[in-house]
Each structure stands twice: as structure tokens, then as C-alpha cells.
N, C-alpha and C positions, 0 to 999 in steps of 0.2 A: 862041608855044608853048601858051599857055593856050587860045587859040581852037582850035588843032589838037586838044588834049586834050578840049575840050568836044565837038568834032565826033565824035571816037572814042567818047566816052561815049554820045552820042546814038545813034550807029550800033549800039553793042553793046546798048543798052537796047531798041532796036526789033527785035532778033533774037528768034526763038522761044527759050524757056527751054532746051531741050536743046542748041541751038546755042551759047547763052551758056556752058553747062557745058563743052562740048567746047572752045570757044575759051579759056576760063579754064584748063582742064587743059593745053592745048597751050602756053600761055604760062607758067603757074605751075609746072608740073612741071619743065621745064628750068631755070628760075630757082632753084628749091629744090635741084635736083641740083647745080647749079653752086655754090651757097652751101655745100652739104654738102662738096663736094670742096675748096673753098677753106678751110673751117674745119678739115678733116682735115689738109690740108697745113700750115697755120699751126700747128696743135697739134703736128704732127710736128716742125716746126722748133723750136718752143719746148721740146719734150721733149728734143731733141738738145742744145740749148744748156744746158738744166737739167742733163742727165746729165753734161755736160762740166765743170760747175763743181766746184772742189775742195771736199772735205768734210773736216771735222775728224776726226782719228783718235782718237776716244774711243768707248767703248762706249755703246750706246743705253740709255736709262732709260725704264722704263714710266711712263706718266702716273699722277698721283695719282688715286685713285678719287673720284668725286663722291658716291657713295653707299656706305655700308658694306654689303658683300655679304651679311652675316648679318642685320642688323637692318633694313636699308633706310633708315636715318637718314642725313641729310647728314653727310659725312665731317668737315666743319669743326666740327660740334657734338660730335664724339666725342673722348674723351681720346686723347692720342698713345699709340701702342703701344710697349711697351718691348722686345718680343721681336724686333724687326727689327734687323738688323746696322747 
């Protein structure tokens, strides 16, 4: 296998540069398109499985802010607010 690949490399490197580009495009573009289709299908299957998982029936909660929106200081350095329910 290694000898065959070395022979292919030698043949490609002896071609003119425009022919190398065309040959690379003819080989690489279908491989990339095939990989894109494969990734799309796999992600679709994963999304379908993920959507079918049961979820807890509780209301969502907003994440705690990292920065105080008013002062721009880190939220963990600020005193706790007492006006929140």
C-alpha cells in the first residue's frame, strides 16, 4: 500500500500545477461534500434523539449574571440584592 501511494504521489507531483489543482478539486470536493452530508445526517439523528428525551416539568430560570449590568463589576463582588422575590 505504501509503495502504491508513493507512486501516486510521484505521479501527481510530476503533473503541471493547473492539473494538480483540478485533480485535487475533483478528489477533495466530493469527499468534503460526502462528509458534510454525513455530519448533517448524524446531527439530525442526534437532534431527534435529544428532542425525544423527557424533560422535567419545571419553569426555566434565567442564569445569574456574570457582570452587574449597571456598574460592570463582577456579580460575585456585589452585595446581594434584597429587592428580588
